[in-house]
Structures are given as C-alpha cells and as structure tokens.
C-alpha positions in Angstrom: 5.7 64.2 -24.9 3.5 64.0 -22.0 4.5 60.4 -21.6 8.2 61.5 -21.6 7.6 64.1 -19.0 5.7 61.6 -16.7 8.4 59.0 -17.0 11.1 61.7 -16.3 9.2 63.1 -13.2 9.2 59.5 -11.6 12.6 58.7 -10.2 14.1 55.6 -11.6 14.3 53.7 -8.2 10.4 53.8 -8.1 10.3 52.4 -11.5 12.3 49.4 -10.6 10.4 48.8 -7.3 7.1 48.0 -9.1 8.3 44.9 -10.7 9.8 43.7 -7.3 6.4 44.3 -5.7 4.9 42.0 -8.4 7.5 39.4 -7.9 6.8 39.3 -4.2 3.1 39.1 -4.7 3.6 36.3 -7.1 6.0 34.6 -4.6 3.4 34.9 -1.8 0.6 33.5 -4.1 2.8 30.5 -4.8 3.6 30.0 -1.1 -0.1 30.2 -0.3 -0.9 27.8 -3.0 1.8 25.3 -1.8 0.3 25.6 1.8 -3.0 24.8 0.5 -1.9 22.0 -1.5 0.0 20.6 1.6 -3.2 20.9 3.6 -5.2 19.0 1.0 -2.3 16.4 0.9 -2.6 15.9 4.6 -6.4 15.5 4.4 -6.0 12.8 1.6 -3.2 11.1 3.6 -5.6 10.9 6.6 -8.4 9.6 4.4 -6.1 7.0 2.9 -4.9 5.8 6.3 -8.4 5.6 7.6 -9.4 3.6 4.6 -6.2 1.3 5.0 -7.3 0.6 8.8 -11.0 0.0 7.8 -9.8 -2.5 5.2 -7.5 -4.2 7.6 -10.2 -4.6 10.2 -12.6 -5.9 7.4 -10.0 -8.5 6.4 -9.6 -9.7 10.1 -13.3 -9.7 10.7 -13.8 -11.7 7.5 -11.1 -14.3 8.4 -12.6 -14.6 11.9 -16.1 -15.0 10.5 -14.8 -17.7 8.0 -13.1 -19.7 10.8 -16.3 -19.6 12.8 -18.3 -20.8 10.1 -15.9 -23.6 9.4 -16.0 -24.7 13.0 -19.8 -24.5 13.0 -20.1 -26.6 9.9 -17.7 -29.4 11.3 -19.5 -29.4 14.6 -22.9 -29.8 12.8 -21.6 -32.6 10.5 -19.9 -34.3 13.4 -22.9 -34.0 15.7 -25.0 -35.8 12.9 -22.3 -38.6 12.5 -21.6 -39.3 16.3 -24.7 -41.5 16.7 -23.4 -43.8 13.9 -19.8 -43.8 15.4 -21.4 -44.6 18.9 -23.3 -47.6 17.3 -20.0 -48.9 15.8 -18.4 -48.7 19.1 -21.3 -50.7 20.7 -21.0 -53.2 17.9 -17.3 -53.7 18.5 -18.0 -54.3 22.2 -20.8 -56.8 21.5 -19.0 -58.8 18.7 -15.8 -59.7 20.6 -16.4 -63.5 20.2 -17.2 -63.3 16.4 -13.7 -62.4 15.0 -14.9 -62.0 11.3 -17.6 -59.6 12.3 -15.5 -57.9 14.7 -12.7 -57.3 12.0 -15.3 -55.8 9.6 -16.7 -53.5 12.2 -13.1 -52.5 13.3 -12.5 -51.6 9.7 -15.5 -49.4 9.6 -14.4 -47.7 12.9 -10.9 -47.2 11.4 -12.4 -45.5 8.4 -14.4 -43.2 10.7 -11.3 -42.3 12.7 -9.3 -41.5 9.6 -12.1 -39.3 8.4 -12.3 -37.4 11.7 -8.5 -37.1 11.9 -8.4 -35.6 8.3 -10.9 -32.9 9.6 -8.9 -32.3 12.6 -11.3 -33.9 14.9 -9.8 -35.9 17.8 -11.2 -38.2 20.3 -10.9 -36.8 23.9 -8.7 -39.1 26.0 -10.6 -40.2 29.1 -9.9 -43.6 30.4 -7.3 -43.5 33.1 -7.1 -39.7 32.8 -7.7 -37.3 35.8 -11.5 -36.2 35.6 -11.7 -32.8 33.8 -15.1 -31.1 33.9 -14.3 -29.3 30.8 -13.9 -32.3 28.7 -15.6 -35.1 30.7 -19.3 -35.5 31.6 -19.4 -37.9 34.8 -22.7 -39.7 34.9 -21.5 -42.4 37.4 -19.4 -42.8 40.3 -17.6 -45.9 41.6 -15.9 -46.1 45.1 -12.2 -46.8 44.5 -9.9 -44.9 46.8 -6.9 -46.1 44.9 -8.0 -44.4 41.6 -9.9 -41.4 43.1 -10.6 -38.6 40.8 -9.7 -40.7 37.7 -11.9 -41.9 35.0 -12.5 -45.6 35.3 -15.0 -46.2 32.4 -15.9 -44.4 29.1 -19.6 -44.8 28.4 -19.5 -42.5 25.3 -16.6 -41.2 23.6 -16.0 -37.4 23.4 -14.6 -35.4 20.5 -13.0 -32.0 20.0 -12.2 -29.9 17.0 -9.1 -27.7 17.7 -9.6 -26.2 21.2 -13.5 -26.6 20.9 -15.2 -29.6 22.7 -17.8 -30.9 20.1 -19.1 -33.4 22.7 -17.6 -34.2 26.2 -16.8 -37.8 27.0 -19.5 -39.5 29.1 -17.7 -41.2 31.9 -17.6 -43.0 35.1 -15.3 -41.5 37.8 -13.6 -43.2 40.8 -14.2 -41.5 44.2 
C-alpha cells in the first residue's frame, strides 16, 4: 500500500519525464561516441595519407637510385672497353692498304658499335661540328680562318649515354 500511495502522490507527468531523460542521455552518449569515432577516423585517415606519401617518395627514390646505378654500371663497363675500341680505330687507320685485314677490323668495329648502340651508348659527333666544350676536349689548334671554331680532326672518339658524357671527344680545333 505504501507503494500505491507513493505512485499516486507523484503526478503522472513526472512519471513520464523520467524515461525521456534516459532517452536524451542515451542519445547524448551516442552522439559523443559518434564524435569520438569521427575523431579516430580522421586520425587514421591522416596516418594513412602520410604512409601513402612516404611510400610514393620511397618508390620515386628507389627508381632514381636504380637509374643512377644503371648509368654508373654502363659508364664503368664502357670506360673499361674504350681503350679496346680506340685500338680498333687506330688499326683501321693503319691498315688502309691491306684490304683483307681492314675488312676484318672493320667487322670488329661494327660489332662494337652494335653492342654500344644496344646499350643506348652513342658516339659523340665531332668532325666538322662547332666546338662544344661540354662534349669536346680540344687538345690541339690549327690556324684556319675559314673553319674557325669547328672541329677539324678527331684524335679520340667521345661517347655519351643518354644525356651523360662518358668521355668527351679529344679533338683538334680550327682558330
């Protein structure tokens, strides 16, 4: 009976308000939890984007390092081969009267040229070209006003790989 009196003493409006307060509190808790999760999601997104950028930088750096290593390897191999190629070129110059020997040496030279070409290495054009200190190394001069500033003799061929000069051409320049 005491319970009946207590329930009768409390107006019915108050009895209905108590469940609404619980609902509001639960709603506030859910909203707070949503905000917390949004914050955590934003942090995780930032971590993900940072990792993605770091990976992209790593990929670019690795590709660049790989290209540099390839260039260095080709440059070292070519530097070791250039004296042999120079000897073949000198032999061609010396054997101009002996056609059979000249043909054999020219075949060897052709094979060297094909091998270099397959690697992407090309001979630097020099004879008759304007002197360019980036790709030509002038070791001699000749007075010739008609061809001033031009290469008149190639003493040693120069080579480049892509935009890199492996060895400049050793030349004689008209002044």
